[in-house]
Structure formats: C-alpha cells, structure tokens
N, C-alpha and C positions, 0 to 999 in steps of 0.2 A: 340500910336501904341499898338496892342494887341499881346501878345506872344502866340505861338502855344501850349506851355506846359500847360498854364492855360485854354485853350479852350477844351482840351481833358478831358472828364469826368473820374473820378476815376474808374468806373466800367469797362472801356476798358483796364485796366492794366492786365497783365497776372497773373493768380492765382498761388501761390507758394505751396499750400497744395494739397495733393493727395486726390481725392474723394474716400473714403473708403466704401461708401454705396453699390456699386455693389459687392465689395469683401465680405462684410458681408452677402449680400443676397446669394451669391454662397456658402459661408461656411455654412449657415443655411440649404440650400438645401442638401448639401453633408452630413451634420450631420443627417438630417431626413432620407436620403437614407441609411446611415450606421445603424441607429437604426432599420429601417424596416427590413434590411437584416440579422441582428443578430438572430441566432436561439434562441428560448426561453430556459431559464435556467431551468433545473430540480432541484428542491430543495430537492431531495431525498438524504439522507445520508445512505450509505450502511454499516451496522454493522453486525458482526457475533455475535449474542447474543446466550447465552446458551439456549438450548431447546431440542426438540426431535431429535434423531439421532446423538447427540453429544456423544463423548467418555466419559465414567465415569470409574474411577478406581474400580476394583473388590477387595473385601476385602481379597481374597485368593491368586489369581495369576492374573497377567496382562502380555499380550504379545505385544511386540513391534517388528514390521517387518520393515526392511529397504529394500525397493524395488530396482530393478536394476537401476532405474533412480535416486535413492536417496530420494524417497518419504517415508513418515513415515505412518505406520498404527498402531494404538493403539487399541487393542482388535477388529480388523477388520475395524475400522473407520479411515478415512484419517485425519491426524492432521498436523498442522504446528509446527515447532520447538518451538515457544513461547507457544503454547498450550500444547506441550509435557512437557515443563518445569513446567507449572501450574499443570498438572496431576501428575508429579513426586512429587511436593511439597505437593499436597493433599495426595498422598500415604504415604509420610513420616510422616504426621500428624496423621495417623490412629493409634489406640491403639496398634495393632499388625501389623507390617509392612508386606504387602503382597509381594509375590515373583514376581520379574520382570524377564520375559523370553525375551531374545533378540534373534531374528532370522534374521540375514542378508541374503539377496539373494546372489547367487553365484557371480553375477557381480555387487553387490552393491559397490558404491564408498567408499573407506576406510574413507574418511573425514566425510561422513554422519554417519557411524558406530561410529567413534571416537567421533563425536558430541553428539550422544546419550549417550555414556559412560561418557562423561564430564558432561552432564546435570544430569545424575543419581548420579554422585559423588557429585556435588554441592548441590543436594537435600538431601544428606546423606542417600541414599538408600544402604542398606547393603546386601539385599537378591537378588542377581543377578545371572542368569544362562543363558548359551547359549543353544538353542534348535535347532534341525535340522542339527547338525554337521555330523551326520551319513550319510547324503546324499552326503557329500563331502569326503568320505574315499578315493576314487580313483580320486580325483580332480587333 
C-alpha cells in the first residue's frame, strides 16, 4: 500500500519565507525618486570678510550711533555687536586711544545702548563722550 504523504512532492508544501524581492524593487524605485526630487545643494559658504565698505577705527575720533531699532552704526557703517567689539579692541591697541562718541537715538532701546557701554568698558576704552544730547533738552 502507498501512503499519500509520500506521493506528494516536496515542492507542493507551503513556503514559510516572505518573498522580499518585490519589496526591495519598490524601495529602490522610491529611493531613486527621492534622489531625483532633492534640490541640488549649493556649496557656497557665505562669509563676511573684511574688505571695502567695512568700518575701520579712526585714529582721532569714532562715532557709534544706536538707531531706534537697536541697530549699530560705526562711523556711518552698519556693524554687528561682535564686529563692534573687534573695532573697540583695535581702538584700544592704538598708541593714542581715539575718542569714542556715542550717539543714541531718542527711541533707542536702553539695552542696546548699555551693551555698547559694556563692550567699550571690556575693551578698556577710557575716552568716551555722549554727543547729540542737546537735541533732547526738552524731551
């Protein structure tokens, strides 16, 4: 007598593994689509290098203006607080320290004016004067 279990070939048994080939194909297509849709990277690094139009300390007197919005102007050129610190340090290293004139606008934030004074103190600037105060006699 022949048993049925031995008559069924082994290939007819159910597969227990998951067929991952279609999944890998879909993942590769999605990866290619993702790479195609990414915008190209610009390799430019923006740096503010010293050059023309940058503020330089004058050997006699320098004027710092604090605007209504808290912006800083050093001898008429817009500067950031770290740049102002660098300029103050360069002024302190000159053989004869130049005069620093501070002119805050009427509506300038007190914190911005105070920050300029703190930076001047840390740079050891001793020749400091306030200009333009006569405009606020009747303020």
